GUSE-392333 format. One record per atom (N, C-alpha, C, O): residue number from 1; residue in one letter; atom name; x, y, z. Coordinates in Angstrom, 1 decimal. Example, Ala and Ser with C-alpha at 12.3 -4.5 7.8 and 13.67 -1.06 7.14 Angstrom:
<rs>
k=1; r=a; a=N; px=13.2; py=-5.7; pz=7.8
k=1; r=a; a=CA; px=12.3; py=-4.5; pz=7.8
k=1; r=a; a=C; px=13.2; py=-3.3; pz=7.8
k=1; r=a; a=O; px=14.2; py=-3.3; pz=8.5
k=2; r=s; a=N; px=12.8; py=-2.2; pz=7.1
k=2; r=s; a=CA; px=13.7; py=-1.1; pz=7.1
k=2; r=s; a=C; px=12.9; py=0.0; pz=7.9
k=2; r=s; a=O; px=13.4; py=1.1; pz=8.0
</rs>
This chain:
<rs>
k=1; r=x; a=N; px=12.7; py=12.8; pz=19.8
k=1; r=x; a=CA; px=13.8; py=12.7; pz=19.1
k=1; r=x; a=C; px=13.4; py=12.8; pz=17.8
k=1; r=x; a=O; px=12.5; py=12.3; pz=17.3
k=2; r=x; a=N; px=14.7; py=14.3; pz=16.7
k=2; r=x; a=CA; px=14.2; py=14.3; pz=15.6
k=2; r=x; a=C; px=15.2; py=13.1; pz=14.8
k=2; r=x; a=O; px=16.1; py=12.3; pz=15.1
k=3; r=x; a=N; px=13.5; py=13.5; pz=13.1
k=3; r=x; a=CA; px=13.6; py=12.7; pz=12.2
k=3; r=x; a=C; px=14.9; py=13.1; pz=11.3
k=3; r=x; a=O; px=15.4; py=14.2; pz=11.1
k=4; r=x; a=N; px=15.6; py=11.6; pz=10.7
k=4; r=x; a=CA; px=16.6; py=12.1; pz=10.1
k=4; r=x; a=C; px=15.9; py=11.8; pz=8.8
k=4; r=x; a=O; px=15.0; py=11.1; pz=8.8
k=5; r=x; a=N; px=16.5; py=12.5; pz=7.5
k=5; r=x; a=CA; px=16.3; py=11.8; pz=6.6
k=5; r=x; a=C; px=16.4; py=10.8; pz=6.3
k=5; r=x; a=O; px=15.3; py=10.6; pz=5.7
k=6; r=x; a=N; px=16.9; py=10.1; pz=6.3
k=6; r=x; a=CA; px=17.1; py=8.9; pz=6.2
k=6; r=x; a=C; px=15.8; py=8.2; pz=7.5
k=6; r=x; a=O; px=15.6; py=7.0; pz=7.7
k=7; r=x; a=N; px=15.2; py=8.9; pz=8.0
k=7; r=x; a=CA; px=14.1; py=8.2; pz=8.8
k=7; r=x; a=C; px=12.9; py=8.8; pz=7.5
k=7; r=x; a=O; px=12.0; py=7.8; pz=7.5
k=8; r=x; a=N; px=12.5; py=9.7; pz=6.8
k=8; r=x; a=CA; px=11.8; py=10.0; pz=5.9
k=8; r=x; a=C; px=11.4; py=9.2; pz=4.8
k=8; r=x; a=O; px=10.4; py=9.1; pz=4.2
k=9; r=x; a=N; px=12.8; py=8.7; pz=4.6
k=9; r=x; a=CA; px=12.9; py=8.3; pz=3.4
k=9; r=x; a=C; px=12.3; py=6.3; pz=3.8
k=9; r=x; a=O; px=12.9; py=5.5; pz=3.2
k=10; r=x; a=N; px=11.5; py=6.0; pz=4.6
k=10; r=x; a=CA; px=11.4; py=5.2; pz=5.2
k=10; r=x; a=C; px=9.8; py=5.0; pz=5.5
k=10; r=x; a=O; px=9.1; py=5.8; pz=6.0
k=11; r=x; a=N; px=9.2; py=3.7; pz=5.0
k=11; r=x; a=CA; px=7.7; py=4.0; pz=5.9
k=11; r=x; a=C; px=7.8; py=2.8; pz=7.0
k=11; r=x; a=O; px=8.2; py=1.8; pz=6.4
k=12; r=x; a=N; px=7.4; py=2.5; pz=8.4
k=12; r=x; a=CA; px=7.6; py=1.9; pz=9.0
k=12; r=x; a=C; px=6.4; py=1.3; pz=9.2
k=12; r=x; a=O; px=5.4; py=1.7; pz=9.7
k=13; r=x; a=N; px=6.8; py=-0.1; pz=8.4
k=13; r=x; a=CA; px=4.5; py=-1.0; pz=8.6
k=13; r=x; a=C; px=4.3; py=-1.2; pz=9.2
k=13; r=x; a=O; px=3.1; py=-1.4; pz=9.4
k=14; r=x; a=N; px=5.5; py=-1.3; pz=10.8
k=14; r=x; a=CA; px=4.0; py=-1.3; pz=11.8
k=14; r=x; a=C; px=3.8; py=-0.2; pz=12.7
k=14; r=x; a=O; px=2.8; py=-0.2; pz=13.4
k=15; r=x; a=N; px=4.6; py=0.7; pz=12.7
k=15; r=x; a=CA; px=4.3; py=2.1; pz=13.3
k=15; r=x; a=C; px=2.8; py=2.8; pz=13.2
k=15; r=x; a=O; px=2.8; py=3.9; pz=12.9
k=16; r=x; a=N; px=1.3; py=2.1; pz=13.5
k=16; r=x; a=CA; px=0.6; py=3.1; pz=13.1
k=16; r=x; a=C; px=0.3; py=4.1; pz=12.8
k=16; r=x; a=O; px=-0.7; py=4.2; pz=12.0
k=17; r=x; a=N; px=1.2; py=5.4; pz=13.2
k=17; r=x; a=CA; px=1.2; py=7.1; pz=12.7
k=17; r=x; a=C; px=1.6; py=6.9; pz=11.6
k=17; r=x; a=O; px=1.1; py=7.4; pz=10.6
k=18; r=x; a=N; px=3.2; py=5.9; pz=11.4
k=18; r=x; a=CA; px=3.3; py=6.4; pz=10.2
k=18; r=x; a=C; px=2.1; py=5.7; pz=9.4
k=18; r=x; a=O; px=1.2; py=6.5; pz=9.3
k=19; r=x; a=N; px=1.6; py=4.3; pz=8.8
k=19; r=x; a=CA; px=0.8; py=3.5; pz=7.7
k=19; r=x; a=C; px=-0.6; py=5.0; pz=7.8
k=19; r=x; a=O; px=-1.0; py=5.4; pz=6.7
k=20; r=x; a=N; px=-1.2; py=5.5; pz=9.0
k=20; r=x; a=CA; px=-2.2; py=6.6; pz=8.5
k=20; r=x; a=C; px=-1.2; py=7.3; pz=8.2
k=20; r=x; a=O; px=-0.4; py=6.5; pz=7.8
k=21; r=x; a=N; px=-0.6; py=8.5; pz=8.0
k=21; r=x; a=CA; px=0.0; py=8.9; pz=7.9
k=21; r=x; a=C; px=-0.3; py=8.7; pz=5.8
k=21; r=x; a=O; px=-1.3; py=9.1; pz=5.2
k=22; r=x; a=N; px=0.6; py=8.2; pz=5.3
k=22; r=x; a=CA; px=1.3; py=7.5; pz=4.3
k=22; r=x; a=C; px=-0.7; py=7.5; pz=3.8
k=22; r=x; a=O; px=-1.1; py=8.5; pz=3.3
k=23; r=x; a=N; px=-1.3; py=6.9; pz=3.9
k=23; r=x; a=CA; px=-2.8; py=6.1; pz=3.8
k=23; r=x; a=C; px=-3.7; py=7.4; pz=3.7
k=23; r=x; a=O; px=-4.4; py=7.4; pz=2.8
k=24; r=x; a=N; px=-3.6; py=8.6; pz=4.8
k=24; r=x; a=CA; px=-4.0; py=9.5; pz=4.0
k=24; r=x; a=C; px=-3.6; py=10.6; pz=2.6
k=24; r=x; a=O; px=-4.3; py=11.1; pz=1.7
k=25; r=x; a=N; px=-2.0; py=10.7; pz=3.2
k=25; r=x; a=CA; px=-1.3; py=11.4; pz=2.6
k=25; r=x; a=C; px=-2.0; py=11.0; pz=0.6
k=25; r=x; a=O; px=-2.7; py=11.7; pz=-0.2
k=26; r=x; a=N; px=-1.7; py=9.9; pz=0.5
k=26; r=x; a=CA; px=-2.3; py=9.0; pz=-0.7
k=26; r=x; a=C; px=-3.3; py=8.1; pz=-0.5
k=26; r=x; a=O; px=-3.1; py=6.9; pz=-0.7
k=27; r=x; a=N; px=-4.8; py=8.8; pz=-0.1
k=27; r=x; a=CA; px=-5.9; py=8.6; pz=-0.5
k=27; r=x; a=C; px=-6.2; py=7.3; pz=-0.5
k=27; r=x; a=O; px=-7.3; py=6.8; pz=-0.9
k=28; r=x; a=N; px=-4.9; py=6.5; pz=0.2
k=28; r=x; a=CA; px=-5.7; py=4.9; pz=0.4
k=28; r=x; a=C; px=-5.9; py=4.9; pz=1.6
k=28; r=x; a=O; px=-5.8; py=5.9; pz=2.4
k=29; r=x; a=N; px=-6.4; py=3.2; pz=1.9
k=29; r=x; a=CA; px=-6.8; py=2.3; pz=3.3
k=29; r=x; a=C; px=-5.5; py=2.4; pz=3.6
k=29; r=x; a=O; px=-4.8; py=2.6; pz=2.7
k=30; r=x; a=N; px=-4.7; py=2.1; pz=5.1
k=30; r=x; a=CA; px=-3.8; py=1.9; pz=5.8
k=30; r=x; a=C; px=-3.2; py=0.0; pz=5.6
k=30; r=x; a=O; px=-2.2; py=-0.7; pz=5.9
k=31; r=x; a=N; px=-5.3; py=-0.6; pz=4.7
k=31; r=x; a=CA; px=-4.1; py=-2.2; pz=4.4
k=31; r=x; a=C; px=-3.8; py=-2.2; pz=2.8
k=31; r=x; a=O; px=-3.3; py=-3.2; pz=2.2
k=32; r=x; a=N; px=-4.0; py=-1.0; pz=2.2
k=32; r=x; a=CA; px=-2.5; py=-0.5; pz=1.4
k=32; r=x; a=C; px=-1.7; py=-0.6; pz=1.5
k=32; r=x; a=O; px=-1.0; py=-1.4; pz=0.9
k=33; r=x; a=N; px=-1.2; py=0.5; pz=2.7
k=33; r=x; a=CA; px=0.0; py=1.0; pz=2.8
k=33; r=x; a=C; px=0.6; py=-0.4; pz=3.1
k=33; r=x; a=O; px=1.4; py=-1.0; pz=2.5
k=34; r=x; a=N; px=0.2; py=-0.5; pz=3.8
k=34; r=x; a=CA; px=0.8; py=-2.5; pz=4.4
k=34; r=x; a=C; px=1.4; py=-3.1; pz=3.4
k=34; r=x; a=O; px=2.6; py=-3.4; pz=3.2
k=35; r=x; a=N; px=-0.2; py=-3.3; pz=2.5
k=35; r=x; a=CA; px=0.4; py=-4.5; pz=0.9
k=35; r=x; a=C; px=1.2; py=-3.8; pz=0.3
k=35; r=x; a=O; px=1.8; py=-4.2; pz=-0.7
k=36; r=x; a=N; px=1.2; py=-2.9; pz=0.6
k=36; r=x; a=CA; px=2.7; py=-2.7; pz=-0.7
k=36; r=x; a=C; px=3.9; py=-2.1; pz=0.2
k=36; r=x; a=O; px=4.7; py=-1.3; pz=-0.3
k=37; r=x; a=N; px=3.9; py=-2.6; pz=1.3
k=37; r=x; a=CA; px=5.0; py=-2.4; pz=2.3
k=37; r=x; a=C; px=5.7; py=-3.8; pz=1.8
k=37; r=x; a=O; px=6.8; py=-4.0; pz=1.3
k=38; r=x; a=N; px=4.4; py=-4.5; pz=2.0
k=38; r=x; a=CA; px=4.9; py=-6.0; pz=2.1
k=38; r=x; a=C; px=5.6; py=-7.2; pz=0.3
k=38; r=x; a=O; px=6.0; py=-8.2; pz=-0.1
k=39; r=x; a=N; px=5.1; py=-5.6; pz=-0.2
k=39; r=x; a=CA; px=5.2; py=-5.8; pz=-1.6
k=39; r=x; a=C; px=6.7; py=-5.5; pz=-2.1
k=39; r=x; a=O; px=7.4; py=-6.4; pz=-2.6
k=40; r=x; a=N; px=6.9; py=-4.5; pz=-1.8
k=40; r=x; a=CA; px=8.4; py=-3.8; pz=-1.8
k=40; r=x; a=C; px=9.2; py=-2.9; pz=-1.3
k=40; r=x; a=O; px=10.0; py=-2.0; pz=-1.9
k=41; r=x; a=N; px=8.8; py=-3.3; pz=0.3
k=41; r=x; a=CA; px=9.9; py=-2.6; pz=0.7
k=41; r=x; a=C; px=9.5; py=-1.3; pz=1.6
k=41; r=x; a=O; px=8.7; py=-0.4; pz=1.0
k=42; r=x; a=N; px=10.1; py=-1.1; pz=3.0
k=42; r=x; a=CA; px=9.6; py=0.7; pz=3.5
k=42; r=x; a=C; px=10.0; py=1.4; pz=2.8
k=42; r=x; a=O; px=9.5; py=2.5; pz=3.0
k=43; r=x; a=N; px=11.2; py=1.4; pz=1.6
k=43; r=x; a=CA; px=11.2; py=2.4; pz=0.8
k=43; r=x; a=C; px=10.3; py=3.7; pz=0.1
k=43; r=x; a=O; px=9.8; py=3.2; pz=-0.9
k=44; r=x; a=N; px=10.0; py=4.6; pz=0.2
k=44; r=x; a=CA; px=9.1; py=5.7; pz=0.9
k=44; r=x; a=C; px=8.6; py=5.6; pz=-0.7
k=44; r=x; a=O; px=7.5; py=5.1; pz=-0.9
k=45; r=x; a=N; px=9.3; py=6.1; pz=-1.8
k=45; r=x; a=CA; px=9.8; py=6.2; pz=-3.2
k=45; r=x; a=C; px=8.8; py=5.0; pz=-3.7
k=45; r=x; a=O; px=7.7; py=5.2; pz=-4.2
k=46; r=x; a=N; px=9.6; py=3.2; pz=-3.5
k=46; r=x; a=CA; px=9.1; py=2.5; pz=-3.6
k=46; r=x; a=C; px=7.4; py=2.5; pz=-3.2
k=46; r=x; a=O; px=6.7; py=2.6; pz=-4.3
k=47; r=x; a=N; px=6.7; py=2.5; pz=-2.1
k=47; r=x; a=CA; px=6.2; py=2.1; pz=-1.2
k=47; r=x; a=C; px=4.9; py=3.1; pz=-2.3
k=47; r=x; a=O; px=3.8; py=2.5; pz=-2.7
k=48; r=x; a=N; px=5.3; py=4.8; pz=-2.7
k=48; r=x; a=CA; px=3.6; py=5.3; pz=-3.8
k=48; r=x; a=C; px=4.3; py=4.6; pz=-4.2
k=48; r=x; a=O; px=4.3; py=3.5; pz=-3.6
k=49; r=x; a=N; px=5.4; py=4.7; pz=-5.5
k=49; r=x; a=CA; px=5.2; py=4.4; pz=-6.7
k=49; r=x; a=C; px=3.4; py=2.5; pz=-7.2
k=49; r=x; a=O; px=2.5; py=2.1; pz=-8.0
k=50; r=x; a=N; px=4.3; py=2.3; pz=-5.5
k=50; r=x; a=CA; px=2.9; py=1.3; pz=-6.5
k=50; r=x; a=C; px=1.8; py=1.1; pz=-5.5
k=50; r=x; a=O; px=1.4; py=-0.1; pz=-5.4
k=51; r=x; a=N; px=1.2; py=2.5; pz=-4.4
k=51; r=x; a=CA; px=0.2; py=2.9; pz=-4.5
k=51; r=x; a=C; px=-0.8; py=3.9; pz=-5.5
k=51; r=x; a=O; px=-2.0; py=4.3; pz=-5.5
k=52; r=x; a=N; px=0.2; py=4.2; pz=-6.3
k=52; r=x; a=CA; px=0.2; py=5.6; pz=-7.3
k=52; r=x; a=C; px=-0.5; py=4.1; pz=-8.1
k=52; r=x; a=O; px=-1.7; py=3.9; pz=-7.7
k=53; r=x; a=N; px=-0.1; py=3.4; pz=-8.8
k=53; r=x; a=CA; px=-0.5; py=2.2; pz=-9.8
k=53; r=x; a=C; px=-1.4; py=1.7; pz=-9.4
k=53; r=x; a=O; px=-2.0; py=1.1; pz=-10.3
k=54; r=x; a=N; px=-2.1; py=1.8; pz=-7.7
k=54; r=x; a=CA; px=-2.8; py=1.3; pz=-7.4
k=54; r=x; a=C; px=-5.0; py=2.0; pz=-7.9
k=54; r=x; a=O; px=-6.2; py=1.6; pz=-8.3
k=55; r=x; a=N; px=-3.8; py=3.3; pz=-7.5
k=55; r=x; a=CA; px=-5.8; py=4.2; pz=-8.2
k=55; r=x; a=C; px=-5.2; py=4.6; pz=-9.9
k=55; r=x; a=O; px=-5.9; py=5.2; pz=-10.7
</rs>
């Protein structure tokens, strides 16, 4: 099933492969990604902004 633009705009915190991808991309732990999703929701832009502040 192909991903849509809407799918790419979200981080599925419950999907290990998505959390792993985002953690590797941002250079942080999987736990940091999951915490960011809990704090700001699953918007990829918001999660990445939160992770950028942690670095």
